[in-house]
N, CA, C and O atoms as a Tinker XYZ file with bonds, in Angstrom:
   356  protein
     1  N     95.340000  105.930000   68.521000    73     2
     2  CA    94.178000  105.410000   67.815000    64     1     3
     3  C     92.928000  106.074000   68.367000    63     2     4     5
     4  O     92.777000  106.232000   69.579000    81     3
     5  N     92.045000  106.456000   67.478000    73     3     6
     6  CA    90.782000  107.071000   67.878000    64     5     7
     7  C     89.899000  106.027000   68.542000    63     6     8     9
     8  O     89.795000  104.896000   68.067000    81     7
     9  N     89.265000  106.411000   69.641000    73     7    10
    10  CA    88.431000  105.451000   70.347000    64     9    11
    11  C     86.980000  105.885000   70.471000    63    10    12    13
    12  O     86.100000  105.040000   70.638000    81    11
    13  N     86.710000  107.183000   70.394000    73    11    14
    14  CA    85.336000  107.628000   70.608000    64    13    15
    15  C     84.653000  108.110000   69.343000    63    14    16    17
    16  O     83.427000  108.068000   69.241000    81    15
    17  N     85.423000  108.558000   68.398000    73    15    18
    18  CA    84.843000  109.141000   67.201000    64    17    19
    19  C     84.817000  108.100000   66.081000    63    18    20    21
    20  O     85.869000  107.651000   65.628000    81    19
    21  N     83.639000  107.722000   65.642000    73    19    22
    22  CA    83.525000  106.660000   64.636000    64    21    23
    23  C     84.135000  107.068000   63.301000    63    22    24    25
    24  O     84.741000  106.244000   62.616000    81    23
    25  N     83.978000  108.329000   62.931000    73    23    26
    26  CA    84.546000  108.761000   61.655000    64    25    27
    27  C     86.071000  108.771000   61.719000    63    26    28    29
    28  O     86.737000  108.508000   60.718000    81    27
    29  N     86.623000  109.074000   62.888000    73    27    30
    30  CA    88.080000  109.043000   63.044000    64    29    31
    31  C     88.592000  107.606000   62.973000    63    30    32    33
    32  O     89.677000  107.359000   62.445000    81    31
    33  N     87.823000  106.667000   63.497000    73    31    34
    34  CA    88.209000  105.261000   63.419000    64    33    35
    35  C     88.223000  104.787000   61.967000    63    34    36    37
    36  O     89.131000  104.076000   61.537000    81    35
    37  N     87.192000  105.198000   61.220000    73    35    38
    38  CA    87.124000  104.819000   59.810000    64    37    39
    39  C     88.292000  105.434000   59.038000    63    38    40    41
    40  O     88.906000  104.779000   58.196000    81    39
    41  N     88.587000  106.689000   59.332000    73    39    42
    42  CA    89.700000  107.365000   58.670000    64    41    43
    43  C     91.006000  106.633000   58.962000    63    42    44    45
    44  O     91.861000  106.504000   58.085000    81    43
    45  N     91.154000  106.159000   60.180000    73    43    46
    46  CA    92.353000  105.407000   60.570000    64    45    47
    47  C     92.480000  104.118000   59.752000    63    46    48    49
    48  O     93.565000  103.774000   59.284000    81    47
    49  N     91.365000  103.415000   59.589000    73    47    50
    50  CA    91.383000  102.180000   58.805000    64    49    51
    51  C     91.734000  102.469000   57.345000    63    50    52    53
    52  O     92.522000  101.746000   56.735000    81    51
    53  N     91.148000  103.522000   56.794000    73    51    54
    54  CA    91.410000  103.874000   55.400000    64    53    55
    55  C     92.878000  104.250000   55.201000    63    54    56    57
    56  O     93.508000  103.848000   54.223000    81    55
    57  N     93.405000  105.022000   56.138000    73    55    58
    58  CA    94.802000  105.443000   56.031000    64    57    59
    59  C     95.741000  104.251000   56.053000    63    58    60    61
    60  O     96.731000  104.219000   55.322000    81    59
    61  N     95.434000  103.276000   56.886000    73    59    62
    62  CA    96.292000  102.083000   56.977000    64    61    63
    63  C     96.262000  101.295000   55.672000    63    62    64    65
    64  O     97.302000  100.831000   55.206000    81    63
    65  N     95.073000  101.138000   55.076000    73    63    66
    66  CA    94.967000  100.439000   53.796000    64    65    67
    67  C     95.763000  101.161000   52.716000    63    66    68    69
    68  O     96.481000  100.535000   51.937000    81    67
    69  N     95.630000  102.470000   52.678000    73    67    70
    70  CA    96.327000  103.258000   51.661000    64    69    71
    71  C     97.834000  103.224000   51.871000    63    70    72    73
    72  O     98.600000  103.172000   50.909000    81    71
    73  N     98.257000  103.253000   53.134000    73    71    74
    74  CA    99.686000  103.202000   53.434000    64    73    75
    75  C    100.293000  101.901000   52.920000    63    74    76    77
    76  O    101.371000  101.900000   52.326000    81    75
    77  N     99.588000  100.787000   53.155000    73    75    78
    78  CA   100.093000   99.497000   52.702000    64    77    79
    79  C    100.107000   99.407000   51.172000    63    78    80    81
    80  O    101.035000   98.851000   50.585000    81    79
    81  N     99.078000   99.954000   50.543000    73    79    82
    82  CA    99.014000   99.942000   49.079000    64    81    83
    83  C    100.157000  100.763000   48.482000    63    82    84    85
    84  O    100.794000  100.341000   47.517000    81    83
    85  N    100.411000  101.937000   49.063000    73    83    86
    86  CA   101.501000  102.785000   48.589000    64    85    87
    87  C    102.852000  102.113000   48.813000    63    86    88    89
    88  O    103.747000  102.202000   47.972000    81    87
    89  N    102.989000  101.447000   49.945000    73    87    90
    90  CA   104.238000  100.755000   50.260000    64    89    91
    91  C    104.517000   99.651000   49.250000    63    90    92    93
    92  O    105.658000   99.463000   48.828000    81    91
    93  N    103.470000   98.916000   48.861000    73    91    94
    94  CA   103.629000   97.854000   47.865000    64    93    95
    95  C    104.073000   98.429000   46.519000    63    94    96    97
    96  O    104.940000   97.864000   45.853000    81    95
    97  N    103.480000   99.545000   46.126000    73    95    98
    98  CA   103.820000  100.152000   44.837000    64    97    99
    99  C    105.266000  100.634000   44.833000    63    98   100   101
   100  O    105.985000  100.425000   43.856000    81    99
   101  N    105.696000  101.273000   45.910000    73    99   102
   102  CA   107.079000  101.762000   45.986000    64   101   103
   103  C    108.064000  100.603000   45.991000    63   102   104   105
   104  O    109.127000  100.681000   45.374000    81   103
   105  N    107.714000   99.536000   46.682000    73   103   106
   106  CA   108.578000   98.364000   46.728000    64   105   107
   107  C    108.694000   97.735000   45.345000    63   106   108   109
   108  O    109.773000   97.294000   44.951000    81   107
   109  N    107.593000   97.692000   44.612000    73   107   110
   110  CA   107.605000   97.124000   43.263000    64   109   111
   111  C    108.504000   97.952000   42.344000    63   110   112   113
   112  O    109.199000   97.400000   41.490000    81   111
   113  N    108.491000   99.260000   42.517000    73   111   114
   114  CA   109.351000  100.130000   41.709000    64   113   115
   115  C    110.816000   99.845000   42.015000    63   114   116   117
   116  O    111.636000   99.733000   41.104000    81   115
   117  N    111.143000   99.728000   43.294000    73   115   118
   118  CA   112.533000   99.460000   43.675000    64   117   119
   119  C    112.998000   98.099000   43.147000    63   118   120   121
   120  O    114.131000   97.965000   42.687000    81   119
   121  N    112.133000   97.105000   43.214000    73   119   122
   122  CA   112.477000   95.775000   42.711000    64   121   123
   123  C    112.706000   95.819000   41.202000    63   122   124   125
   124  O    113.658000   95.225000   40.697000    81   123
   125  N    111.840000   96.517000   40.492000    73   123   126
   126  CA   111.976000   96.625000   39.038000    64   125   127
   127  C    113.266000   97.352000   38.670000    63   126   128   129
   128  O    113.942000   96.967000   37.715000    81   127
   129  N    113.611000   98.398000   39.417000    73   127   130
   130  CA   114.844000   99.143000   39.154000    64   129   131
   131  C    116.062000   98.255000   39.391000    63   130   132   133
   132  O    117.049000   98.333000   38.660000    81   131
   133  N    115.985000   97.421000   40.406000    73   131   134
   134  CA   117.093000   96.516000   40.704000    64   133   135
   135  C    117.285000   95.513000   39.569000    63   134   136   137
   136  O    118.416000   95.171000   39.222000    81   135
   137  N    116.173000   95.040000   38.991000    73   135   138
   138  CA   116.269000   94.099000   37.874000    64   137   139
   139  C    116.942000   94.746000   36.675000    63   138   140   141
   140  O    117.750000   94.112000   35.996000    81   139
   141  N    116.611000   96.019000   36.408000    73   139   142
   142  CA   117.227000   96.736000   35.297000    64   141   143
   143  C    118.727000   96.876000   35.550000    63   142   144   145
   144  O    119.539000   96.637000   34.656000    81   143
   145  N    119.084000   97.260000   36.763000    73   143   146
   146  CA   120.488000   97.460000   37.109000    64   145   147
   147  C    121.286000   96.163000   36.989000    63   146   148   149
   148  O    122.392000   96.155000   36.448000    81   147
   149  N    120.726000   95.077000   37.491000    73   147   150
   150  CA   121.428000   93.794000   37.410000    64   149   151
   151  C    121.601000   93.337000   35.963000    63   150   152   153
   152  O    122.649000   92.804000   35.597000    81   151
   153  N    120.578000   93.545000   35.145000    73   151   154
   154  CA   120.669000   93.174000   33.737000    64   153   155
   155  C    121.721000   94.028000   33.025000    63   154   156   157
   156  O    122.451000   93.539000   32.162000    81   155
   157  N    121.790000   95.306000   33.397000    73   155   158
   158  CA   122.779000   96.197000   32.781000    64   157   159
   159  C    124.192000   95.804000   33.205000    63   158   160   161
   160  O    125.123000   95.866000   32.401000    81   159
   161  N    124.352000   95.408000   34.447000    73   159   162
   162  CA   125.673000   95.003000   34.922000    64   161   163
   163  C    126.139000   93.719000   34.246000    63   162   164   165
   164  O    127.335000   93.519000   34.034000    81   163
   165  N    125.184000   92.847000   33.909000    73   163   166
   166  CA   125.558000   91.604000   33.221000    64   165   167
   167  C    125.643000   91.795000   31.709000    63   166   168   169
   168  O    125.844000   90.830000   30.971000    81   167
   169  N    125.492000   93.042000   31.244000    73   167   170
   170  CA   125.621000   93.407000   29.820000    64   169   171
   171  C    124.602000   92.700000   28.932000    63   170   172   173
   172  O    124.877000   92.431000   27.762000    81   171
   173  N    123.434000   92.400000   29.481000    73   171   174
   174  CA   122.385000   91.720000   28.716000    64   173   175
   175  C    121.360000   92.764000   28.270000    63   174   176   177
   176  O    120.432000   93.090000   29.011000    81   175
   177  N    121.534000   93.276000   27.072000    73   175   178
   178  CA   120.708000   94.391000   26.602000    64   177   179
   179  C    119.238000   94.018000   26.441000    63   178   180   181
   180  O    118.365000   94.813000   26.792000    81   179
   181  N    118.946000   92.840000   25.923000    73   179   182
   182  CA   117.555000   92.434000   25.699000    64   181   183
   183  C    116.798000   92.330000   27.023000    63   182   184   185
   184  O    115.672000   92.813000   27.142000    81   183
   185  N    117.416000   91.705000   28.003000    73   183   186
   186  CA   116.771000   91.566000   29.312000    64   185   187
   187  C    116.629000   92.925000   29.975000    63   186   188   189
   188  O    115.613000   93.210000   30.609000    81   187
   189  N    117.656000   93.771000   29.826000    73   187   190
   190  CA   117.616000   95.106000   30.432000    64   189   191
   191  C    116.485000   95.937000   29.835000    63   190   192   193
   192  O    115.786000   96.645000   30.560000    81   191
   193  N    116.304000   95.857000   28.532000    73   191   194
   194  CA   115.233000   96.631000   27.891000    64   193   195
   195  C    113.864000   96.139000   28.328000    63   194   196   197
   196  O    112.961000   96.942000   28.557000    81   195
   197  N    113.704000   94.837000   28.445000    73   195   198
   198  CA   112.415000   94.294000   28.895000    64   197   199
   199  C    112.137000   94.715000   30.338000    63   198   200   201
   200  O    111.013000   95.084000   30.677000    81   199
   201  N    113.161000   94.658000   31.181000    73   199   202
   202  CA   112.999000   95.068000   32.574000    64   201   203
   203  C    112.719000   96.561000   32.666000    63   202   204   205
   204  O    111.961000   97.006000   33.528000    81   203
   205  N    113.338000   97.337000   31.769000    73   203   206
   206  CA   113.117000   98.783000   31.758000    64   205   207
   207  C    111.664000   99.112000   31.424000    63   206   208   209
   208  O    111.062000   99.981000   32.056000    81   207
   209  N    111.107000   98.426000   30.441000    73   207   210
   210  CA   109.707000   98.673000   30.076000    64   209   211
   211  C    108.776000   98.372000   31.250000    63   210   212   213
   212  O    107.822000   99.106000   31.508000    81   211
   213  N    109.070000   97.285000   31.951000    73   211   214
   214  CA   108.266000   96.923000   33.121000    64   213   215
   215  C    108.381000   97.989000   34.210000    63   214   216   217
   216  O    107.389000   98.364000   34.835000    81   215
   217  N    109.606000   98.470000   34.427000    73   215   218
   218  CA   109.819000   99.490000   35.451000    64   217   219
   219  C    109.111000  100.792000   35.088000    63   218   220   221
   220  O    108.497000  101.430000   35.943000    81   219
   221  N    109.197000  101.183000   33.820000    73   219   222
   222  CA   108.554000  102.428000   33.382000    64   221   223
   223  C    107.045000  102.346000   33.591000    63   222   224   225
   224  O    106.417000  103.317000   34.015000    81   223
   225  N    106.475000  101.197000   33.296000    73   223   226
   226  CA   105.029000  101.026000   33.485000    64   225   227
   227  C    104.656000  101.199000   34.961000    63   226   228   229
   228  O    103.681000  101.876000   35.287000    81   227
   229  N    105.437000  100.584000   35.842000    73   227   230
   230  CA   105.142000  100.686000   37.274000    64   229   231
   231  C    105.325000  102.106000   37.795000    63   230   232   233
   232  O    104.530000  102.579000   38.607000    81   231
   233  N    106.364000  102.782000   37.332000    73   231   234
   234  CA   106.613000  104.155000   37.775000    64   233   235
   235  C    105.508000  105.083000   37.288000    63   234   236   237
   236  O    105.014000  105.918000   38.045000    81   235
   237  N    105.121000  104.937000   36.018000    73   235   238
   238  CA   104.073000  105.802000   35.472000    64   237   239
   239  C    102.752000  105.603000   36.207000    63   238   240   241
   240  O    102.038000  106.567000   36.482000    81   239
   241  N    102.434000  104.363000   36.519000    73   239   242
   242  CA   101.195000  104.086000   37.255000    64   241   243
   243  C    101.233000  104.730000   38.635000    63   242   244   245
   244  O    100.259000  105.346000   39.067000    81   243
   245  N    102.357000  104.586000   39.319000    73   243   246
   246  CA   102.483000  105.165000   40.658000    64   245   247
   247  C    102.433000  106.690000   40.606000    63   246   248   249
   248  O    101.847000  107.319000   41.486000    81   247
   249  N    103.039000  107.285000   39.591000    73   247   250
   250  CA   103.024000  108.743000   39.460000    64   249   251
   251  C    101.615000  109.243000   39.163000    63   250   252   253
   252  O    101.192000  110.274000   39.686000    81   251
   253  N    100.898000  108.512000   38.326000    73   251   254
   254  CA    99.530000  108.911000   37.993000    64   253   255
   255  C     98.624000  108.879000   39.219000    63   254   256   257
   256  O     97.726000  109.709000   39.360000    81   255
   257  N     98.867000  107.911000   40.108000    73   255   258
   258  CA    98.051000  107.778000   41.310000    64   257   259
   259  C     98.530000  108.680000   42.445000    63   258   260   261
   260  O     97.886000  108.752000   43.492000    81   259
   261  N     99.649000  109.364000   42.246000    73   259   262
   262  CA   100.143000  110.278000   43.269000    64   261   263
   263  C    100.983000  109.605000   44.340000    63   262   264   265
   264  O    101.251000  110.204000   45.381000    81   263
   265  N    101.400000  108.372000   44.101000    73   263   266
   266  CA   102.209000  107.654000   45.083000    64   265   267
   267  C    103.629000  108.210000   45.101000    63   266   268   269
   268  O    104.230000  108.363000   46.165000    81   267
   269  N    104.162000  108.511000   43.917000    73   267   270
   270  CA   105.448000  109.197000   43.810000    64   269   271
   271  C    105.219000  110.471000   43.006000    63   270   272   273
   272  O    104.357000  110.499000   42.128000    81   271
   273  N    105.983000  111.533000   43.297000    73   271   274
   274  CA   105.823000  112.775000   42.533000    64   273   275
   275  C    106.211000  112.576000   41.069000    63   274   276   277
   276  O    107.040000  111.722000   40.752000    81   275
   277  N    105.616000  113.358000   40.187000    73   275   278
   278  CA   105.844000  113.206000   38.752000    64   277   279
   279  C    107.304000  113.462000   38.376000    63   278   280   281
   280  O    107.852000  112.765000   37.522000    81   279
   281  N    107.929000  114.439000   38.996000    73   279   282
   282  CA   109.332000  114.730000   38.680000    64   281   283
   283  C    110.252000  113.606000   39.153000    63   282   284   285
   284  O    111.245000  113.298000   38.493000    81   283
   285  N    109.935000  113.007000   40.268000    73   283   286
   286  CA   110.711000  111.870000   40.764000    64   285   287
   287  C    110.613000  110.709000   39.793000    63   286   288   289
   288  O    111.609000  110.050000   39.493000    81   287
   289  N    109.410000  110.465000   39.305000    73   287   290
   290  CA   109.200000  109.389000   38.335000    64   289   291
   291  C    110.004000  109.660000   37.066000    63   290   292   293
   292  O    110.645000  108.755000   36.532000    81   291
   293  N    109.973000  110.894000   36.586000    73   291   294
   294  CA   110.705000  111.246000   35.370000    64   293   295
   295  C    112.207000  111.075000   35.576000    63   294   296   297
   296  O    112.909000  110.591000   34.687000    81   295
   297  N    112.696000  111.468000   36.741000    73   295   298
   298  CA   114.124000  111.352000   37.022000    64   297   299
   299  C    114.573000  109.892000   37.049000    63   298   300   301
   300  O    115.610000  109.544000   36.485000    81   299
   301  N    113.786000  109.041000   37.709000    73   299   302
   302  CA   114.128000  107.619000   37.794000    64   301   303
   303  C    114.124000  106.981000   36.402000    63   302   304   305
   304  O    115.025000  106.217000   36.058000    81   303
   305  N    113.101000  107.304000   35.608000    73   303   306
   306  CA   113.016000  106.740000   34.263000    64   305   307
   307  C    114.201000  107.192000   33.411000    63   306   308   309
   308  O    114.774000  106.396000   32.667000    81   307
   309  N    114.562000  108.459000   33.520000    73   307   310
   310  CA   115.650000  109.002000   32.733000    64   309   311
   311  C    116.970000  108.328000   33.081000    63   310   312   313
   312  O    117.745000  107.982000   32.190000    81   311
   313  N    117.227000  108.143000   34.360000    73   311   314
   314  CA   118.483000  107.525000   34.781000    64   313   315
   315  C    118.582000  106.079000   34.318000    63   314   316   317
   316  O    119.636000  105.630000   33.869000    81   315
   317  N    117.483000  105.362000   34.430000    73   315   318
   318  CA   117.509000  103.964000   33.995000    64   317   319
   319  C    117.619000  103.854000   32.481000    63   318   320   321
   320  O    118.285000  102.954000   31.969000    81   319
   321  N    116.970000  104.765000   31.763000    73   319   322
   322  CA   117.060000  104.758000   30.296000    64   321   323
   323  C    118.489000  105.023000   29.863000    63   322   324   325
   324  O    118.987000  104.381000   28.938000    81   323
   325  N    119.159000  105.966000   30.526000    73   323   326
   326  CA   120.556000  106.256000   30.215000    64   325   327
   327  C    121.438000  105.041000   30.469000    63   326   328   329
   328  O    122.345000  104.749000   29.689000    81   327
   329  N    121.167000  104.334000   31.565000    73   327   330
   330  CA   121.934000  103.142000   31.907000    64   329   331
   331  C    121.801000  102.063000   30.822000    63   330   332   333
   332  O    122.786000  101.437000   30.431000    81   331
   333  N    120.580000  101.862000   30.348000    73   331   334
   334  CA   120.342000  100.846000   29.311000    64   333   335
   335  C    120.943000  101.303000   27.984000    63   334   336   337
   336  O    121.460000  100.485000   27.223000    81   335
   337  N    120.878000  102.594000   27.705000    73   335   338
   338  CA   121.425000  103.104000   26.439000    64   337   339
   339  C    122.942000  102.922000   26.349000    63   338   340   341
   340  O    123.483000  102.783000   25.252000    81   339
   341  N    123.623000  102.921000   27.479000    73   339   342
   342  CA   125.076000  102.737000   27.452000    64   341   343
   343  C    125.453000  101.319000   27.022000    63   342   344   345
   344  O    126.586000  101.078000   26.603000    81   343
   345  N    124.521000  100.394000   27.122000    73   343   346
   346  CA   124.817000   99.009000   26.720000    64   345   347
   347  C    124.974000   98.900000   25.205000    63   346   348   349
   348  O    125.727000   98.058000   24.716000    81   347
   349  N    124.272000   99.741000   24.471000    73   347   350
   350  CA   124.336000   99.689000   23.015000    64   349   351
   351  C    125.616000  100.295000   22.447000    63   350   352   353
   352  O    126.033000   99.956000   21.339000    81   351
   353  N    126.234000  101.189000   23.210000    73   351   354
   354  CA   127.428000  101.891000   22.721000    64   353   355
   355  C    128.672000  101.034000   22.833000    63   354   356
   356  O    129.760000  101.476000   22.465000    81   355
């Protein structure tokens, strides 16, 4: 921890706030993905689609803010969409 440089102390505080904010966003994405997976396993298409829309919104927001890379977001969305699409077949 910086002790003598005031700007370094401020930077430390800002980094900690941002780290916690990013951690919350990533956790929300994982929780949303789990809801989609559980709904798909229970063969409940309506619930799975609703959970998928929620997950896509969270992933897109995180990707736009730079919390997750854009390609990672696209990959996660694609995999979950494929999972939900198999319920209709």
